[in-house]
N, C-alpha and C positions, 0 to 999 in steps of 0.2 A: 537358281538364285537370281534375285532382282539385280538389275544393273543400277548404276548410280543415277542414270537418267530416269528410270522408273521410280526410284526413291524420291527424287525431287518432284516428280509429277504428282506423287501421292501426298507429299508434304504440302504442295500448293493446293491440292484438292481439299485437304483438311482445313487449311486456312480459309479457303473460299466457303466451305460449309459452315465454319464458325462465324464468318462474317454475315452469312445469310440467315442465321438463327434469329427469330423474332420472339423476344422474351415477353412482349406485351400480351401474348396469348395465355400467359400464366393466369391472368385475371379471368379467363373464360373456362379454366380447367376446374374439375371437381377436386376436392381435397385428396382423394385417392390418386388421381392423375398427377397432382403436384408432387405427392410423395414418390411416385414412380419416376417422374422426371428428375427429381432431386437425386434419387438413388442411382439412376443410370448416368447422370452427368458426373456425380462424384466418382463413380467407378471409372468413367472415361478420364477424369482428371488424374486419378491414380495411375492409370496406364500411360498417360502422357508424361507424368512425372517420372515413372520408371524408365520410359524411353529416353527422356532427357538425361537421366542418370547414366544409362548405358552408353550414350554418345559422349557424355562428359568424361566417363572413364576411358573411352577409346582415345579421346583427345589427350588425356593425361598420359596414358601409356605411350602414345606416339610423340610426346613432347611437342605437339603441333603448334601451340602458341609460342613456345620458345623459338621454334624454327622460323615461324612466319612473322612474329611480331617482336621477338626478343624479350618476351614477358612471360613469366611463369603463369600457369593457368589460374592459380588462386588470385593473383593480382589482376589478371585479365578479366576475371569475373567481377572483381571489385570495381574495376575501372568502367567496364561496359554496362554493368547492371546496377551501379550505385550502391554496392555493398561495401562493408569494411573488408580488409584483407583477411581478417580472422574468419569472417563469415564465408568468404570465398574459399578459404582452405577447408572449412567445415563441409562445404558442398562437395569439394573434390573427394574428401575422405568418405563421405556418405555414398557417393557414386561408386567408389571402389568396393564398398561393402555390398551394395546391391548387386553388382556385377561379378562378385567373387566366385560364385558357384553357378555353372550353366543352368542347372535345374531350377534353382531359386530365382535366378535372373529371368528365365523364361516364364515362370509362374507369375512374377511381378508384371512382365510385359503383357501377359494374357489377362491380367486383372484377377487372378486367383488369390493372390495375397497382396496386401498393400505395400508400398515402398518402405514404410516404417518396419513392417514385419521382415521384409527382405533384408534390410540393413542390419537388423538385430541378428538374423540367422547367419548372414555372412560374417559378422563380427564373431559370433560364437564358434562357427566352424574353423575360424583361424586359430582358435585356442586349442584345437585338437592336436595331438601329437602326429602330424601328418606323416612323418617319416616312419612311424610304426604302424600305420594303417594302410590298407589297400584302398584303391579307388572305389571299389565296390562298397567297402565299409563307410567311406565318406559319403557316397551317394545315398546309402541307406540312412545315414544320420540326417542328411539334408531332407530326405523324404519324411522322416519322423518329425522333424521341426515343422515342415509344411503341414503335416496332418494336425499338429497342435495349434498352428496359427489360425485355423478356422474358428477356434473357440477361445483363444487366449490372447489377451492384449500383448503388444510387442514387448514391453519391458518384463512381463512375467515369463516370457519364453526363456529368459536367461536362467531361470530356476530349473529348467528341464535339462540343462546342458550335462550335468553330471550323470543324470539318470539315462540319457540317450547314449552317452559314451559308454556307460556300464553295459548297456544293452547291445550295442553294435561291436564294441571292442573291449570286452572285459579284461583282457590281458594288459591293456594299456591304462586302465583306470587307476588313479593314484591310491596308494595304501592310506590308512588312517594317519600314519605319521607324515606322509607326503602332503596330505590334505591340510594337516595342521601347519606344516611349514609354509604351504601356499597361502593360507589365511594370514599367517603372521607376516609374510612378505607383503601381502596386499595391504595389510594395516600400516606397515612402515611406509609404503608408497603413498597411501592416502594421507598420512600425517605430513609427509614431505610436500605433497601437492596442495595442501590447504591454502586458501587465499581468500581475500575479501577486498574489493575495490569499489569505488563510487565516484560519481562525477555529476556535474550539472547537465541537464538536457537542453538548457537554454530557454525553456518554456515554463519555468517556475517549479520544476520537479527535479529530484535527484535520483539517478539510477544507481542500482546496486548490482554487483556481479561477483560470483565467487563459488567456492565449493568447500565442503567440510567432510572430514571422515564420517562414515556412516553412523558410528555410535553417537558422536556429538551432534550430528545432523538430526538424528531421530529424537534426541532429547530436545533440541530446539524446536523441531516441527511439532512434537508432542505438546510443548509448552504453548506454542502459538495456537494450536488447535484447541487446547484447553481454554485459552483466553477467548477464542472465537466462539466456542460452545457456551462459554459463560455469558457472552454477549447475546447469543440466541435465547438462552434461558432467561436472561434479564428482560429481553423483549417480550417473551411470553408472560412472564410474571407482571411486567408493567401493563400489558394489555388487560390481564385479569384484574390488576389493582385499579386500573381506570374504570373498568366496568363496575367493580364493587363500589368505588367512590361515587360513581354516577348514580347507581341504584340506591345508595344510602343517602344521597343528597349532599355529600361532602363537597363535591364540585358541581357547578351548574352545567347545563348543556353546552354553553359556549366554551367553557374551559375544557370540557371533555372532548369536543370535536377538534379543538385546536391542538390539544395534546395528542390525540389519536392521529391527526395528520402528520405531526412531527415524528411520531413513532413509525408510521408507514414508510417514511423516507429512509429510516434506518433499516427497516425490515427488507427494503428493496435492494440492499447492498449485495454486490456479487461476492463470490467466494474470495476472489483476489482482493477486493476492497476490504473484506472482513479480516483477511490475514494481515494486510497492511495496517489496519486499525489495531489488530491484536499486538503487532510489534510496537506500535506507538504506546499502547496501553501498558505494555510490559516495561518499557523504558520509563514512562511516567510513574508507574508504580514503584520502581527502584528509586526514582528521584524523590517521591513523596516520603519514602522510608529512609531517606538519606543513605542509600546503599551505593551510590555512585562514588567511586574513589576519586581522590583529588589528584590533580596533575599540576606539578609546579607549585604545590602548596594551596591549590584552590580547585573547586569542582569545575567541570566544563562550563564555559561561558559563551554567550553570543554578544558581539559588539555591534550596536546599532548606531549608525552615524546619520545625522541630518542637520541641516542648517538651523542655527539657534532660533532665528526669527520664525522658522517654520515649525518649531517643535510643538507649540501649543495648538497650532492649526492642525497638525498631524493627529494629535491626541483628540481633537474635536472631530476628526473625520473629514476635515475640509480639504486635505491634500492626500496624495498617495502615500505619504509617510517618508521612509528613508531606506537605508541599505543595511542589511545584516551582514556582518563579516563572519562567515562560518567556515566549516571544514572544506567546503567545495568552492570557496571564493565569495564574491559579493552577491548577495541575494536581495532583490527588491522586496520590501515588506509593506503591506497595507496597514492603515491605521488600526483597524480592528484586531489584526493579529498582534500588532505592537502592544495594544492595551492588554490583550490576554496574556502575552508574555510577561508584562509588567506585574500582573496579578500573582504569578507563581514564582518568579525568579528574583535574584538579588539585583539591585540597581546601583551603579556607581556613576554619578554624573561627572563628566570630564569636560571642561571647557577648552575648546581648541580654537586657535587663531586661524587666519586665512591661509597660512602655510602649514596648517595642521600641527603647530607647536602647542604643547600643553600649557595653558594659561592658569588653570586652577583645577584641582581635583577634590571632589567631595569624599565623604566616607561611605563605604558600602553599607547598605541596610538590608539585612535578610528579611524580606517582607513577611514570610510565614515561618516562624521558628518551629522546631520539633514539638515543643510544649503546646503551642497554639494549635498545631496540626492535630495532635492527639485529642485536645479538647474539642475541636471541631468534629472529629470523627465520633466522639462519644455523644455530642449533642445532636448532630444531624443524622448520623447513621448511614449516610449515603447522599446521593443527589436529591436535592429538595424540590426539584421540578415535579409538578403533579403527576403521579403515576409512575415516575421513573424509579427503577429498582437497581440502578448501577451502584455497587457497594462503595464504601468510603475509600478503600485503597485504590480505586480506579478514578477517583474524582479529583478535581482541581479546586484550590481555595480561591474564592471570588470576593473581591472588595465591593461591598454594596455601595458605599460612597467611594468612587475610584481614587486610587493613589494620586492621580494627577489633579484631583479636586480636593487635595489635602485630607483624603480619607485615611484614618489611622489603621494600623495593623493591630487591631484588637478583636477579641472574640465577638464583641457586639456589632462589629462592622464586617464580619466575614461569614461566608457560608460555603457549603460544598455543592459543586455542580459537576456533572460529567462533562467530558470534553465537548460533546454535541450541544448540550444545553448552555454551557458556558458561552459558546459563540452566539447563541440565540439571545441571551439577555444582556450581553456586554453593551453598556449605554454609550451614547455620544455625550459631549460635554454639557449640552444644554437640554438634554432629554427631549429633543425635538422629534425624534423618530418614534412612531407609534409601534411599540413592541412589548413583549413580555418584560415585566419589571419586578424587582424585588424590593420590598419595604420591610422594615422591622416593626413588629407589633410593640407599641410603646409600653404596654403593660407586661407582656411576657418576654420581650426582647428576643422573640423567635422570628426568623425570617419568614415572610409570606410572599407568595407569587401573585402578581396581578396581570391578567391577560391584556392584550392590545385592545384599545377602544374600538378599532375598526371591525372587530369581530361582531359587534352588535349590528352592523349594517348587513351582515351576510349570513349570520347563524341564528337559528331559532333560540328564543329565551323563554324560560318559564316565568309565570307571573311573579314568583318570589325569587327572581334572579339575584343572588347575593352580590353579583358584580355591580348592579345598579346602585346599591347602597354603599358599596366600598369605593366606587369611582369618585364620589363627591368628597371623600375624605382621604383619597390617595395622596394628594399634595400635603395635607396636614401630617399624615403618617410619615411621609418621606422627610418633611421638615423636622419632625420629632426625632426621627432616626439620625438625621444629619446633625441636629443640635446636640443630641446625646453623644454622638461619635466625636464631634469636633471638640466638645467640652472636655473630653478625656485628655486630648492633647498628647497622647502617648504614642511614640514610635511613628510619627507622621513621616511620610516619604520625604527624603531630602531633595533639595533643589540646588541647581548650580548657581553660584554667586558670580553673575556676570551681567553686563549691561545689555538688555534686550535690544536697545537701539543701535548696537554696534553691528553693522552689516556684515563684517568679516567674521563674526563669531560663529562657531558651530558647537553643537553639543553631541557628545557620544554617550550612549546609554549602554553600560555593560551589564548584560543580563545572564 
């Protein structure tokens, strides 16, 4: 057996060898050699991880950190490695599972199975009725698990537990009645342990953590996957629709290439990003159908506060905007997001004094009613961006003449856009940004998309480029749409009655 001195000598040698590795040689390797190097290094990493787990378990069993530092091991790991205490505790428990059975432990140290496989096997072996099994039966069960680990992902190994127990110790296998009782007890524990938590990461995002019983979780996962697949299908349909429109001459080459570039950005989303977008789409869909229940007599709101004198600057995009008071605390919000929020949600202007006392409160105006929403869906059928096939129930209602520019909430001033294209076309106050724009055809009153002017400098055009003829009349069309919309004078967005010159005044927007 190695002495402690030999152990430390070899640890030091490992560190020296790691320090001496020259990773720049990767650029000189063939693809086959790169793959070999990757495979060997990943196997070494697994062996090192297993070794660290075995040592961690030894420290835990000896209460070494308690004796030498007066600190439990989980807190010691949190303090010395920059982890949370819960993550430190998770590492301790995982190490215990890996080291639980000598045969499984040694297989992980030798690199025959991954630490993840070893942890699952150790956890499953603990579920066996050890008091009713001989050590030979337990060893045989461990061997069967190890055999399956070569071709089975870690989590799927759990499904083999009952079969392995039946094979090595049939006398201890539960009867159908016992199994039913076990499943019922498991269900009760799962319901009791359900939880959901969230908080701000301090970097503009909100984290979520929790667990659900399997039945409910599978329903949620299935719904999210359905939304995700719907997005993929919409992207395929959109690509085909763009090609058809290009071939038929419905859109010109500039429009096609611009729309295709935007589509490629969405196609490049990771699975995690798609699932996050699916969750957002699911919530937006509920909101558009008015399926979100009220709390305290009203549907969920966001409160946006900003200095009154800065309000119009924020809506023009000239400042960073303000602060949203949400479930996770105060959230800085940019002007573009604020404008998009104002398109879809109710606005309640509240004038606040310097000490945040309420000076005046306006009337809430639901910017898009259920009736208008249904009419929009019937007219537009979905996102109106060229080639986009996102259906109406996943779209947002967009004010062509913005609410902050006295644009009314009427069918003639609204159109449907998917979340992605809504962000793309949201204008600044003076339309100074060269971007995709929406105008209303003065004859048909149907929204039309106009591409950015700068595309002409970079993209090829056909001699009969319809953009060239439309560009000269875009301002006239916009003015026609604006005049028609403003003349209606119906349901214009309310404004706060306050003195803009009063430096202490602030405005809160409740959305």
